[in-house]
C-alpha positions in Angstrom: 0.0 0.0 0.0 2.9 2.3 0.7 4.2 2.1 -2.8 0.8 2.8 -4.2 0.7 6.0 -2.2 4.2 6.9 -3.4 3.2 6.3 -7.0 0.1 8.5 -6.7 2.2 11.3 -5.2 4.8 11.0 -8.0 2.0 11.0 -10.6 0.2 14.1 -9.2 0.3 17.0 -11.5 0.2 14.8 -14.6 -3.1 15.3 -16.4 -4.5 13.9 -19.6 -3.4 17.1 -21.4 0.0 17.5 -19.9 2.5 15.0 -18.5 5.3 16.6 -16.6 7.0 13.3 -15.8 6.8 9.6 -16.4 5.9 7.2 -13.6 6.5 3.5 -14.5 5.9 0.8 -11.9 5.8 -3.0 -11.7 4.5 -5.2 -8.9 6.0 -8.7 -8.9 3.8 -11.5 -7.6 5.5 -14.6 -6.2 2.4 -16.7 -7.0 2.4 -16.1 -10.7 5.5 -17.3 -12.5 4.7 -15.2 -15.6 5.2 -12.0 -13.8 7.9 -12.7 -11.2 11.0 -12.5 -13.3 13.3 -9.8 -14.6 12.1 -10.0 -18.2 8.5 -9.4 -17.1 9.6 -6.4 -15.1 11.4 -4.8 -18.0 8.5 -5.7 -20.4 6.0 -4.0 -18.0 8.2 -0.9 -17.5 8.8 -0.5 -21.2 5.1 -0.8 -21.9 4.2 1.9 -19.4 6.9 4.3 -20.6 5.6 3.9 -24.2 2.0 4.5 -23.0 3.1 7.7 -21.3 5.5 8.9 -24.0 4.8 7.2 -27.3 8.0 8.8 -29.0 10.1 6.1 -27.2 8.4 3.3 -29.2 11.0 3.8 -31.9 13.5 2.0 -29.7 11.3 -1.1 -29.6 10.4 -0.8 -33.2 14.1 -0.7 -34.3 14.8 -4.0 -32.5 11.5 -5.6 -33.7 12.2 -4.7 -37.3 15.7 -6.2 -37.0 14.8 -9.5 -35.4 11.0 -10.0 -35.4 8.7 -11.1 -32.6 10.9 -14.1 -31.7 13.3 -11.5 -30.2 10.8 -11.3 -27.3 10.1 -15.0 -26.9 13.3 -16.9 -26.9 16.3 -17.2 -24.5 17.6 -13.8 -25.6 14.5 -11.9 -24.3 16.4 -10.5 -21.3 19.2 -9.2 -23.4 16.9 -7.6 -26.0 14.7 -6.0 -23.4 17.7 -4.7 -21.4 19.1 -3.1 -24.6 15.7 -1.5 -25.4 15.2 -0.3 -21.8 18.7 1.2 -21.7 18.2 3.0 -25.0 14.9 4.4 -23.8 16.4 5.7 -20.6 19.3 7.3 -22.6 16.9 9.0 -25.0 17.4 12.8 -24.8 13.6 13.4 -25.3 12.6 11.3 -22.3 10.9 13.4 -19.6 11.9 13.0 -16.0 11.1 9.4 -15.2 10.5 7.6 -11.9 10.7 3.8 -11.8 9.1 1.9 -9.0 9.5 -1.9 -8.7 8.2 -4.1 -5.9 
């Protein structure tokens, strides 16, 4: 519950018309093996960042165009998502971004 309050505080001031910062979060669940691993965390954070700032989609698109959807399904998923996530965070157009992972 504490993290939910922190996320709400970080996201205050962002409206549908004007986002001043990005707030991306991920809550792992020990009982669900699909969402309690590092690749799932990165996938979720990337999704939320794209939803809030669509211009960063180009980083995903570049890798997808190069390798296709298998890039996100095989053993190299972690490496591919890590590269995409790093490129997004290094994007000069990215607004101030807060990441919360539980």
